[in-house]
BAFI-3210 file (N, C-alpha, C; in Angstrom, 3 decimals, decimal comma, padded with zeros to 6 digits):
// residues 262
n [1|2|3|4|5|6|7|8|9|10|11|12|13|14|15|16|17|18|19|20|21|22|23|24|25|26|27|28|29|30|31|32|33|34|35|36|37|38|39|40|41|42|43|44|45|46|47|48|49|50|51|52|53|54|55|56|57|58|59|60|61|62|63|64|65|66|67|68|69|70|71|72|73|74|75|76|77|78|79|80|81|82|83|84|85|86|87|88|89|90|91|92|93|94|95|96|97|98|99|100|101|102|103|104|105|106|107|108|109|110|111|112|113|114|115|116|117|118|119|120|121|122|123|124|125|126|127|128|129|130|131|132|133|134|135|136|137|138|139|140|141|142|143|144|145|146|147|148|149|150|151|152|153|154|155|156|157|158|159|160|161|162|163|164|165|166|167|168|169|170|171|172|173|174|175|176|177|178|179|180|181|182|183|184|185|186|187|188|189|190|191|192|193|194|195|196|197|198|199|200|201|202|203|204|205|206|207|208|209|210|211|212|213|214|215|216|217|218|219|220|221|222|223|224|225|226|227|228|229|230|231|232|233|234|235|236|237|238|239|240|241|242|243|244|245|246|247|248|249|250|251|252|253|254|255|256|257|258|259|260|261|262]
n.u [004,107|004,272|003,168|002,800|000,073|-001,478|-001,841|-002,713|-001,904|-000,919|-001,297|000,539|001,354|003,934|004,708|007,253|008,655|008,757|009,468|008,243|005,849|003,880|001,151|-001,854|-004,051|-007,249|-009,267|-012,598|-015,431|-015,427|-013,508|-010,128|-006,663|-006,189|-008,091|-007,118|-005,073|-004,763|-004,741|-002,469|-000,488|-000,671|-000,002|002,448|004,866|005,162|004,660|004,997|003,430|001,057|-000,727|-003,036|-004,436|-007,420|-008,283|-009,265|-009,664|-008,626|-005,314|-004,829|-005,022|-007,869|-009,740|-009,899|-011,717|-014,569|-014,688|-014,258|-014,759|-013,027|-010,996|-009,967|-008,918|-006,929|-005,329|-004,299|-002,877|-000,892|000,349|001,431|003,253|005,011|006,105|007,547|006,402|005,783|003,420|000,514|-001,147|-004,480|-006,671|-009,802|-012,154|-015,570|-016,028|-013,403|-013,389|-014,692|-012,839|-010,790|-011,944|-012,086|-009,383|-008,482|-009,812|-009,076|-006,320|-004,991|-002,466|-001,351|-002,359|-002,190|-003,817|-007,286|-009,273|-012,419|-014,343|-017,362|-018,598|-020,485|-021,296|-022,345|-024,066|-027,430|-029,841|-031,978|-030,865|-029,061|-029,887|-029,746|-027,031|-026,555|-028,131|-026,823|-024,347|-025,102|-026,131|-023,853|-022,192|-023,587|-023,794|-021,533|-019,219|-019,347|-021,985|-022,993|-021,994|-023,184|-025,350|-023,915|-022,161|-024,047|-024,848|-022,470|-021,450|-022,395|-024,934|-024,105|-021,308|-020,698|-021,428|-019,685|-017,129|-016,394|-014,218|-013,087|-015,212|-015,360|-012,936|-013,298|-015,525|-014,414|-012,687|-014,505|-015,712|-013,586|-013,187|-012,918|-015,612|-016,051|-014,411|-015,675|-018,169|-017,543|-016,484|-018,689|-020,382|-018,959|-019,166|-021,927|-022,191|-021,028|-020,425|-019,613|-020,410|-020,475|-017,807|-016,666|-016,706|-014,429|-012,270|-009,414|-007,985|-007,262|-009,914|-011,427|-014,389|-015,816|-018,406|-020,605|-022,868|-024,805|-024,871|-026,379|-026,054|-024,598|-025,990|-025,443|-026,206|-025,823|-023,055|-022,444|-023,012|-020,705|-018,923|-020,268|-019,985|-017,251|-015,084|-014,619|-014,455|-014,384|-016,719|-017,381|-019,072|-019,313|-019,936|-020,950|-021,409|-021,025|-018,261|-016,533|-013,755|-013,043|-014,940|-014,866|-012,141|-010,192|-011,186|-011,381|-008,699|-007,533|-008,916|-008,158|-005,406|-005,172|-006,217|-004,312|-002,045|-002,638|-002,486|000,092]
n.v [-012,457|-016,001|-018,897|-022,393|-023,497|-025,824|-027,344|-025,426|-022,885|-019,854|-016,413|-013,741|-010,618|-008,862|-006,281|-004,852|-002,613|-001,336|-003,336|-004,167|-005,586|-008,384|-007,922|-008,869|-008,732|-009,722|-010,330|-009,709|-011,777|-012,513|-010,618|-009,323|-009,105|-006,439|-004,725|-003,864|-002,110|000,655|000,569|-001,003|000,730|002,657|001,344|000,058|001,135|000,795|-001,817|-005,297|-006,013|-008,205|-009,289|-011,331|-013,514|-015,229|-018,737|-019,422|-016,794|-013,624|-014,012|-016,471|-020,068|-022,077|-024,062|-027,577|-029,036|-028,968|-026,790|-025,510|-022,686|-023,110|-024,506|-022,436|-020,850|-022,576|-022,474|-019,858|-020,045|-021,844|-020,368|-018,238|-019,727|-020,653|-018,272|-017,558|-016,210|-015,776|-015,032|-012,898|-009,714|-009,691|-008,797|-008,978|-008,872|-009,243|-012,351|-012,666|-011,760|-013,841|-015,890|-014,826|-014,998|-017,815|-018,426|-017,317|-018,980|-021,644|-021,556|-020,161|-019,426|-018,144|-015,638|-012,275|-010,051|-009,417|-008,273|-007,848|-007,277|-006,244|-008,795|-011,653|-013,635|-016,025|-017,715|-017,436|-020,069|-019,619|-017,893|-019,254|-020,460|-018,254|-017,893|-020,260|-019,892|-017,696|-018,869|-020,844|-019,228|-017,788|-019,831|-020,472|-018,058|-016,541|-014,391|-011,738|-011,192|-010,568|-008,172|-005,512|-005,711|-006,516|-004,367|-002,468|-003,426|-003,320|-000,683|002,645|004,680|007,357|007,237|005,718|007,469|009,602|008,505|007,160|005,883|004,208|002,491|001,306|-000,130|-001,989|-003,324|-004,479|-006,308|-008,069|-009,116|-010,476|-012,585|-016,072|-018,156|-020,679|-020,471|-018,435|-019,696|-021,967|-020,736|-019,244|-021,314|-022,255|-020,041|-020,090|-022,144|-021,282|-020,967|-019,713|-019,349|-020,924|-021,179|-018,645|-017,367|-018,451|-017,130|-015,364|-013,199|-009,704|-007,920|-006,264|-005,189|-004,128|-002,452|-001,572|001,067|001,150|-001,320|-003,751|-006,378|-007,658|-006,931|-004,481|-005,348|-008,081|-008,249|-007,219|-009,293|-010,818|-009,194|-009,177|-011,801|-012,366|-012,116|-008,943|-007,597|-004,891|-002,722|-000,999|001,372|002,419|005,026|003,707|001,238|-002,146|-002,302|-000,893|-000,256|000,864|002,891|004,517|005,138|006,751|007,075|004,394|003,472|005,036|004,114|001,377|001,730|002,942|000,894|-001,129|000,041|-000,098|-002,781|-003,666]
n.w [-007,962|-007,393|-005,593|-004,976|-003,314|-001,386|-003,709|-005,482|-007,726|-006,541|-006,536|-005,111|-003,514|-002,044|000,069|001,623|002,538|004,997|006,723|009,027|011,401|010,202|007,985|006,695|003,939|002,845|000,090|-001,399|-002,499|-005,939|-006,348|-006,274|-005,278|-005,840|-004,767|-002,416|-002,957|-002,307|000,501|000,918|000,012|001,980|004,370|003,997|004,806|007,489|007,978|007,023|004,275|003,039|000,262|-001,509|-004,052|-003,703|-004,155|-007,479|-008,175|-009,494|-010,414|-009,387|-009,368|-010,378|-008,191|-008,541|-007,177|-004,926|-002,036|001,346|003,588|005,673|004,335|002,773|004,782|005,636|003,359|003,544|005,956|005,201|003,179|004,671|006,193|004,172|003,347|005,485|007,618|010,950|012,251|011,804|011,503|010,595|008,040|006,686|004,025|003,355|001,857|002,503|005,121|006,329|005,929|007,489|010,050|010,328|010,194|012,588|014,317|013,631|013,286|015,396|016,310|014,193|014,069|014,947|015,355|014,607|011,980|010,814|008,038|006,727|006,885|007,912|010,879|010,210|007,512|007,008|006,805|005,049|003,249|001,768|-000,734|-002,442|-003,023|-004,355|-006,614|-007,789|-008,356|-010,215|-012,239|-013,012|-013,914|-016,208|-017,658|-017,268|-015,418|-016,145|-016,415|-013,931|-013,130|-013,061|-011,177|-008,955|-008,443|-007,726|-005,259|-003,844|-003,735|-002,872|-004,514|-004,655|-004,441|-006,718|-008,736|-008,306|-008,596|-011,181|-012,422|-010,513|-010,073|-012,589|-012,682|-010,595|-011,576|-013,874|-012,675|-011,452|-013,781|-014,902|-013,228|-013,006|-014,001|-012,788|-010,595|-009,138|-008,692|-007,127|-004,857|-004,022|-003,266|-001,066|000,642|001,144|002,956|005,261|008,729|011,696|014,253|016,682|017,395|017,617|020,215|021,342|020,340|021,087|020,295|019,781|018,370|015,658|014,218|011,257|009,614|006,871|006,755|004,789|003,656|001,888|001,226|003,270|005,974|008,562|011,067|010,926|010,778|013,254|014,938|014,900|016,327|018,745|019,513|019,816|022,499|023,933|021,501|019,139|017,564|014,567|012,539|009,239|006,798|004,259|001,632|000,806|000,230|002,191|002,700|000,302|-000,346|001,963|002,362|003,677|006,308|006,959|006,796|008,796|011,009|011,102|011,346|013,890|015,451|014,970|016,038|018,712|018,972|018,642]
ca.u [004,811|003,375|003,553|001,784|-000,493|-002,502|-001,954|-003,261|-000,980|-001,485|-000,583|000,615|002,206|004,512|005,291|007,917|009,580|008,886|010,055|007,603|005,010|003,129|-000,230|-002,435|-005,358|-007,942|-010,283|-013,994|-015,874|-015,370|-012,517|-008,749|-005,829|-006,116|-009,005|-006,340|-003,927|-004,624|-004,357|-001,075|000,334|-000,715|000,575|003,678|006,060|005,268|004,332|005,239|002,048|000,809|-002,024|-003,008|-005,697|-008,030|-008,488|-010,271|-009,814|-007,434|-004,373|-004,665|-005,672|-009,207|-009,718|-010,600|-012,706|-015,268|-013,914|-014,951|-014,024|-011,912|-009,916|-009,350|-008,085|-005,736|-004,488|-003,585|-001,906|000,249|001,046|002,245|004,367|005,973|006,765|008,329|005,731|005,365|002,031|000,184|-002,408|-005,279|-007,813|-010,543|-013,353|-016,587|-015,547|-012,120|-013,678|-015,015|-011,547|-010,074|-012,530|-011,685|-007,949|-008,352|-010,371|-008,355|-004,868|-004,866|-001,060|-000,972|-003,084|-001,847|-005,083|-008,290|-010,191|-013,448|-015,001|-018,495|-018,780|-021,329|-020,829|-022,873|-025,041|-028,694|-030,269|-032,863|-030,073|-028,174|-030,282|-029,308|-025,677|-026,670|-028,652|-025,747|-023,358|-025,671|-026,232|-022,509|-021,726|-024,283|-023,695|-020,262|-019,216|-019,710|-023,435|-023,374|-021,242|-024,028|-026,068|-022,939|-021,711|-025,137|-024,827|-021,189|-021,105|-023,570|-025,123|-023,313|-019,914|-020,601|-021,522|-018,522|-015,857|-016,645|-013,004|-012,963|-016,297|-014,987|-011,879|-013,874|-016,361|-013,530|-012,203|-015,615|-015,907|-012,441|-013,169|-013,369|-016,952|-015,993|-013,813|-016,742|-019,210|-017,071|-016,355|-020,051|-020,866|-018,282|-019,787|-023,285|-022,122|-020,212|-021,034|-018,550|-021,018|-020,138|-016,386|-016,201|-016,391|-013,104|-011,226|-008,802|-007,213|-007,933|-010,748|-012,160|-015,397|-016,216|-019,557|-021,111|-024,225|-025,715|-024,571|-027,598|-025,649|-024,304|-026,465|-024,510|-026,621|-025,199|-021,647|-022,345|-023,029|-019,306|-018,377|-020,932|-019,555|-015,827|-014,894|-013,888|-014,341|-014,847|-017,556|-017,405|-019,968|-018,879|-020,948|-020,597|-022,112|-020,264|-016,805|-016,184|-012,366|-012,952|-015,773|-014,428|-010,746|-009,450|-011,668|-011,048|-007,263|-007,268|-009,493|-007,298|-004,094|-005,292|-006,396|-003,050|-001,131|-002,999|-002,266|001,505]
ca.v [-013,644|-017,135|-020,098|-023,433|-023,680|-026,875|-027,723|-024,313|-021,782|-018,722|-015,140|-012,866|-009,432|-008,557|-004,943|-004,887|-001,493|-001,011|-004,447|-004,283|-006,771|-008,828|-007,480|-009,573|-008,289|-010,759|-009,641|-010,134|-012,680|-011,872|-009,550|-009,809|-008,346|-005,019|-003,917|-003,379|-001,318|001,894|000,226|-001,454|001,928|003,373|000,588|-000,676|001,722|000,357|-003,233|-006,185|-006,144|-009,332|-009,434|-012,508|-013,863|-016,488|-019,746|-019,111|-015,349|-012,947|-014,863|-017,768|-021,157|-022,510|-025,350|-028,620|-029,660|-028,071|-026,496|-024,769|-021,525|-023,673|-024,800|-021,164|-020,460|-023,432|-021,915|-018,691|-020,515|-022,423|-019,270|-017,570|-020,633|-020,678|-016,968|-017,369|-015,301|-016,512|-014,669|-011,667|-009,008|-010,185|-007,960|-009,668|-008,209|-010,117|-013,728|-012,537|-011,664|-015,202|-016,580|-014,287|-015,604|-019,221|-018,473|-017,059|-020,134|-022,897|-021,331|-018,999|-019,047|-017,340|-014,364|-011,294|-009,356|-009,796|-007,230|-008,455|-006,171|-006,600|-010,250|-012,121|-014,775|-017,214|-017,486|-018,056|-021,138|-019,112|-017,120|-020,139|-020,615|-017,088|-018,172|-021,347|-019,299|-016,895|-019,797|-021,462|-018,190|-017,467|-020,969|-020,450|-016,799|-015,877|-013,391|-010,414|-011,029|-010,111|-006,949|-004,366|-005,965|-006,583|-003,008|-001,777|-003,871|-003,058|000,732|003,508|005,454|008,590|006,905|005,282|008,665|010,479|007,836|006,166|005,139|003,149|001,551|000,557|-001,077|-003,066|-004,084|-005,298|-007,420|-009,024|-009,756|-011,348|-013,722|-017,299|-018,558|-021,805|-019,959|-017,752|-020,640|-022,797|-019,873|-018,920|-022,501|-022,269|-018,984|-020,483|-023,109|-020,703|-020,772|-019,666|-018,881|-021,696|-021,083|-017,270|-017,014|-018,963|-016,270|-014,559|-012,120|-008,400|-007,995|-005,095|-005,519|-002,921|-002,686|-000,441|001,432|000,953|-002,630|-004,571|-007,777|-008,080|-005,851|-004,270|-006,162|-009,398|-008,091|-006,965|-010,584|-011,226|-008,415|-009,609|-013,158|-012,403|-011,358|-007,684|-007,069|-003,520|-002,622|000,334|001,494|003,464|005,526|003,028|-000,012|-003,347|-002,097|000,277|000,192|001,643|004,100|005,330|004,693|007,523|006,702|002,992|003,337|005,630|003,200|000,202|002,145|003,106|-000,446|-001,857|000,655|-000,639|-004,234|-004,004]
ca.w [-007,503|-007,216|-004,858|-005,015|-001,983|-001,444|-005,121|-006,260|-007,995|-005,817|-006,721|-003,940|-003,609|-000,741|000,201|002,930|002,718|006,411|007,453|010,330|011,604|009,026|007,860|005,550|003,465|002,086|-000,713|-001,439|-003,560|-007,259|-006,326|-006,243|-004,340|-006,204|-003,961|-001,278|-003,422|-001,538|001,869|000,891|-000,082|003,258|005,490|003,676|005,428|008,871|008,077|005,891|003,807|002,138|-000,409|-002,382|-004,703|-003,281|-005,210|-008,491|-008,308|-009,990|-011,154|-008,721|-010,081|-009,972|-007,517|-009,291|-006,292|-004,012|-000,829|002,394|004,111|006,447|003,391|002,408|005,926|005,576|002,294|004,067|006,958|004,494|002,505|005,695|006,499|003,058|003,261|006,700|008,554|012,140|012,498|011,089|011,687|009,468|007,669|005,639|003,522|002,766|002,034|003,195|006,544|006,776|005,987|008,650|011,253|010,408|010,502|014,023|015,028|013,333|013,281|016,287|016,442|013,025|014,100|015,973|015,584|013,615|011,528|009,966|007,350|005,882|006,889|009,002|011,666|009,546|006,450|007,394|005,901|004,000|002,291|001,009|-002,145|-003,219|-003,511|-005,343|-007,858|-008,396|-008,904|-011,422|-013,267|-013,490|-014,712|-017,492|-018,398|-017,019|-014,348|-016,677|-016,284|-012,585|-012,791|-012,719|-009,932|-007,857|-008,140|-007,032|-003,863|-003,202|-003,630|-002,848|-005,753|-004,608|-004,748|-008,116|-009,578|-008,091|-008,880|-012,238|-012,768|-009,508|-010,360|-013,797|-012,346|-009,800|-012,499|-014,721|-011,855|-011,360|-015,090|-015,198|-012,307|-013,668|-013,579|-011,864|-009,363|-008,414|-008,287|-006,008|-003,681|-003,576|-002,555|000,235|001,452|001,537|004,055|006,330|010,045|012,711|015,505|017,884|017,739|017,792|021,603|021,727|019,772|022,142|019,686|019,681|017,172|015,176|013,209|010,532|008,743|006,114|007,152|003,664|003,078|001,797|001,102|004,644|006,838|009,675|012,219|010,774|011,147|014,703|015,622|015,066|017,441|019,980|019,873|020,183|023,742|023,871|020,139|018,900|016,369|013,972|011,401|008,320|005,861|003,011|001,365|001,141|000,116|003,008|002,547|-000,943|-000,232|003,100|002,485|004,681|007,645|007,198|007,071|010,105|012,000|011,202|011,855|015,332|016,036|014,898|017,014|020,031|018,961|018,468]
c.u [003,811|004,013|002,447|001,351|-001,624|-002,875|-002,560|-002,166|-001,609|-000,647|-000,601|001,526|002,650|005,146|005,933|008,963|009,820|009,545|009,461|006,783|004,228|001,674|-000,797|-003,807|-005,971|-009,152|-011,649|-014,253|-015,948|-014,466|-011,138|-007,951|-005,794|-007,050|-008,271|-005,161|-003,694|-004,174|-002,899|-000,135|000,419|000,098|001,970|004,923|006,227|005,059|004,874|003,862|001,938|-000,613|-001,931|-004,384|-006,194|-008,117|-009,566|-010,528|-008,506|-006,567|-004,051|-005,473|-007,047|-009,102|-010,475|-011,724|-013,445|-014,422|-014,777|-014,148|-012,857|-010,723|-009,205|-008,491|-006,808|-004,778|-003,648|-002,540|-000,667|001,043|001,942|003,455|005,443|006,732|007,578|007,729|005,275|003,897|001,779|-001,063|-003,239|-006,503|-008,528|-011,847|-014,299|-016,191|-014,188|-012,283|-014,073|-013,730|-010,764|-010,611|-012,052|-010,194|-007,749|-008,856|-009,480|-006,837|-004,563|-003,426|-000,587|-001,510|-002,628|-003,074|-005,991|-009,160|-011,135|-014,285|-016,145|-018,734|-019,627|-020,651|-021,295|-023,794|-026,347|-029,157|-031,136|-032,130|-029,216|-028,597|-029,871|-027,930|-025,691|-027,174|-027,577|-024,704|-023,856|-025,744|-024,868|-021,940|-022,347|-023,943|-022,383|-020,368|-019,543|-021,192|-023,861|-022,732|-022,163|-024,728|-025,119|-022,464|-022,786|-025,197|-023,580|-020,916|-022,367|-023,710|-024,258|-021,853|-019,765|-020,631|-020,255|-017,206|-016,028|-015,425|-012,770|-013,999|-015,944|-013,923|-012,441|-014,776|-015,550|-013,001|-013,279|-015,730|-014,782|-012,388|-013,669|-014,715|-016,903|-015,363|-014,852|-017,743|-018,776|-016,936|-017,731|-020,654|-020,239|-018,889|-021,136|-023,299|-021,394|-021,011|-019,931|-019,095|-020,514|-018,706|-015,915|-015,932|-015,020|-011,967|-010,709|-007,998|-008,007|-008,642|-011,474|-013,131|-015,889|-017,363|-019,922|-022,568|-025,236|-025,484|-025,840|-027,259|-025,337|-024,734|-025,596|-024,921|-026,004|-023,718|-021,487|-022,392|-021,615|-018,708|-018,985|-020,415|-018,116|-015,613|-014,063|-013,785|-014,948|-015,625|-017,588|-018,277|-019,524|-019,997|-020,644|-021,534|-021,166|-018,754|-016,386|-014,712|-012,143|-013,704|-015,278|-012,963|-009,978|-009,881|-011,301|-009,576|-006,910|-007,770|-008,595|-005,929|-004,132|-005,433|-005,081|-002,017|-001,375|-002,676|-000,803|002,331]
c.v [-014,757|-018,234|-021,123|-023,745|-024,699|-027,209|-026,642|-023,265|-020,494|-017,473|-014,343|-011,690|-009,081|-007,171|-004,862|-003,797|-001,198|-002,096|-004,675|-005,551|-007,117|-008,373|-008,071|-008,997|-009,369|-010,122|-010,310|-011,156|-011,905|-010,645|-010,124|-008,879|-006,848|-004,144|-003,293|-002,510|-000,080|001,610|-000,237|-000,262|002,679|002,660|000,017|-000,102|001,286|-001,127|-003,993|-006,601|-007,255|-009,248|-010,651|-012,735|-015,209|-017,461|-019,269|-017,641|-014,750|-013,873|-016,159|-018,829|-021,485|-023,892|-026,390|-029,260|-028,590|-027,877|-025,710|-023,525|-021,988|-023,987|-023,515|-020,629|-021,292|-022,933|-020,762|-019,110|-021,086|-021,359|-018,528|-018,418|-020,565|-019,363|-016,653|-016,396|-016,085|-016,275|-013,329|-011,022|-009,288|-009,298|-008,633|-008,976|-009,225|-011,588|-013,712|-012,402|-013,002|-016,020|-016,124|-014,887|-017,045|-019,363|-018,278|-018,235|-021,367|-022,775|-020,114|-018,504|-018,168|-015,917|-013,493|-010,470|-009,668|-008,591|-007,838|-007,335|-006,702|-008,089|-010,653|-013,227|-016,094|-016,789|-018,177|-019,072|-020,616|-018,267|-018,011|-020,333|-019,442|-017,336|-019,288|-020,805|-018,472|-017,796|-020,414|-020,461|-017,872|-018,611|-020,948|-019,225|-016,052|-014,783|-011,989|-010,132|-010,492|-008,777|-005,848|-004,556|-005,982|-005,194|-002,223|-002,174|-003,380|-001,601|001,584|004,265|006,702|008,319|006,506|006,473|009,508|009,853|006,754|005,323|003,989|002,064|000,687|-000,497|-002,270|-003,942|-004,987|-006,508|-008,489|-009,818|-010,722|-012,573|-014,972|-017,757|-019,682|-021,398|-019,264|-018,750|-021,487|-021,970|-019,497|-020,093|-022,588|-021,231|-019,439|-021,426|-022,555|-020,531|-020,851|-019,360|-019,619|-021,470|-019,660|-016,889|-017,512|-018,096|-015,321|-013,383|-010,815|-008,327|-006,681|-005,573|-004,222|-003,271|-001,406|-000,168|001,114|-000,384|-003,486|-006,054|-008,405|-006,947|-005,717|-005,036|-007,556|-009,343|-007,909|-008,259|-011,126|-010,511|-008,849|-010,965|-013,229|-011,548|-010,094|-007,056|-005,666|-003,473|-001,176|000,316|002,670|003,810|004,992|001,853|-001,169|-003,109|-000,853|000,680|001,008|002,959|005,056|005,034|005,457|007,141|005,256|002,839|003,921|004,715|001,988|000,579|002,321|001,777|-001,204|-001,271|000,090|-002,128|-004,618|-003,533]
c.w [-007,245|-006,372|-005,025|-003,589|-002,079|-002,896|-006,004|-006,463|-007,468|-006,029|-005,424|-004,254|-002,202|-000,796|001,576|003,084|004,196|007,212|008,821|010,461|010,337|009,127|006,578|005,227|002,576|001,394|-000,681|-002,548|-004,868|-007,274|-006,536|-005,353|-004,626|-005,378|-002,766|-001,700|-002,559|-000,105|001,934|000,828|001,235|004,331|005,227|004,341|006,879|009,078|006,873|005,389|002,764|001,599|-001,312|-002,978|-004,179|-004,452|-006,197|-008,702|-008,809|-010,813|-010,409|-009,455|-009,520|-009,332|-008,333|-008,485|-005,496|-002,754|000,137|002,772|004,980|005,541|002,967|003,544|005,976|004,498|002,827|005,092|006,273|003,745|003,493|006,060|005,421|002,922|004,514|007,681|009,776|012,477|011,815|011,675|010,431|009,271|006,507|005,320|002,912|002,943|002,739|004,691|007,142|006,914|007,220|009,948|011,418|010,688|012,008|014,861|014,874|013,424|014,152|016,419|015,294|013,090|015,270|016,353|014,408|013,286|010,494|009,366|006,475|005,782|008,082|009,807|011,047|008,411|006,856|006,347|004,769|002,967|001,399|-000,441|-003,032|-003,819|-004,547|-006,671|-008,558|-009,045|-010,204|-012,558|-013,867|-014,319|-016,106|-018,323|-018,181|-015,969|-014,854|-016,487|-014,922|-012,207|-012,300|-011,377|-008,742|-007,462|-007,392|-005,556|-003,133|-002,904|-003,662|-004,175|-005,795|-004,972|-006,209|-009,065|-009,493|-008,537|-009,959|-012,584|-011,783|-009,775|-011,575|-013,489|-011,562|-010,669|-013,408|-013,954|-011,694|-012,656|-015,433|-014,294|-013,021|-013,110|-012,545|-010,539|-008,501|-007,853|-007,096|-004,728|-003,129|-002,803|-001,163|001,173|001,986|002,730|005,283|007,618|011,099|014,102|016,747|018,348|018,026|019,249|022,075|021,198|020,851|021,599|019,713|018,341|016,920|014,105|012,592|009,595|008,009|006,473|006,051|002,960|003,074|001,693|002,446|005,563|008,091|010,933|012,160|011,126|012,650|015,506|015,830|016,271|018,769|020,461|020,347|021,437|023,527|022,506|020,050|017,596|015,881|012,709|010,544|007,340|004,464|002,803|001,713|001,155|000,892|002,906|001,272|-000,791|000,839|003,398|003,566|006,091|007,968|007,553|008,432|011,228|012,209|011,766|013,373|016,055|016,057|015,848|018,407|020,138|018,934|019,663]
res [m|q|l|t|i|n|r|i|d|t|r|y|v|l|d|n|e|g|g|g|p|w|l|v|f|i|h|q|l|a|g|d|l|s|v|w|d|q|m|a|g|y|f|r|h|g|f|t|v|l|r|y|d|l|r|g|h|g|e|s|g|v|s|p|d|s|f|t|i|d|d|l|a|d|d|l|a|q|l|l|d|k|l|g|a|p|s|a|h|v|v|g|l|s|i|g|g|m|v|a|q|k|l|a|i|n|h|a|d|k|v|e|s|l|t|v|v|g|a|p|a|f|i|p|e|d|a|r|p|t|f|a|r|r|a|a|s|v|r|e|r|g|t|a|s|i|v|e|a|t|l|e|r|w|l|t|p|e|f|r|k|a|h|p|e|v|v|e|q|i|g|d|t|i|a|r|t|p|a|e|g|f|a|r|a|a|a|a|v|s|r|f|d|a|r|d|a|l|p|s|v|k|k|r|t|l|v|v|a|g|q|h|d|v|g|t|p|h|a|a|s|k|l|v|a|d|a|v|p|g|a|r|f|e|l|l|n|a|a|h|l|s|p|v|e|e|s|q|r|f|s|a|l|v|a|g|f|l|r|d|s|t]
***
C-alpha cells in the first residue's frame, strides 16, 4: 500500500489482525521494511503493526532534495496521522533508531514507548567523512558495490555462514536501494545529533545494542540509554542487525518491554 507523505510516495504494510495498540518498526540504512518480517509475524496478533520504507528505500520514492533525520521523523508523524493512529510504540533500527529518537523528541504525543536498536545519540564529527565517502562511492558505483562490506559489518561471520539465505536476501535489498536514496540518507545520518534533547524524553525507553557491532559500538548506543531518564539498556550477542541475528531473544525482550508499557 502507498500514501503520499511530504510529497514522497511511501510504501507501508499494515498487519492488524490483533487490532491492538499501534507498533511501528523502522528499518536500517540501505534496508527496507522486509527486515521486520519476522517481528511483524510475531507481534501482529496483539498489535496493529506498521512497517514502511523510508524515503529513497524499498518502494518509497527518492527525495528530490536533501533532508535531515528530523524530516524523516516528520514523515512518520504524518504517516501515523494519515492512517488514523493517535500514537504508537516505536521500534527503530540503525537510521530507524535515529528517526525514533527524533520522533520522541519532536512529536512526543505520537510515541507510547521508544525502542532504539543499534543507533547512537549522535555521529561524532570525525566519523562524518565516512558517510560522505560512502555516499560519493555509491553515487559513482551503485549500491551493489557496498553489499559485501556492509554485510560484514551488519552480521557476524558465524551467522553469515549458518544462514546464507538470510544473508542473500539482505544483500539483495542493499543492492536494490536507489543510489541517490542511499546517498541522501547517509548525508542525513552524518549530521545526526540528539544529545541535547534526549534528557527531555519522558517515554519508557529500551535501548538494544549488538555486542559485536563495529558500525555502532555498544558504548555509543549506551549513551542513548544514559541520556534518557529511566531508560533500560540491553546487549545482545550480535553485530548490527540484532533483530535478525538474535530474533528470538530480541522479540522476547521487546515483548516483555511492551507488556510493561501497555
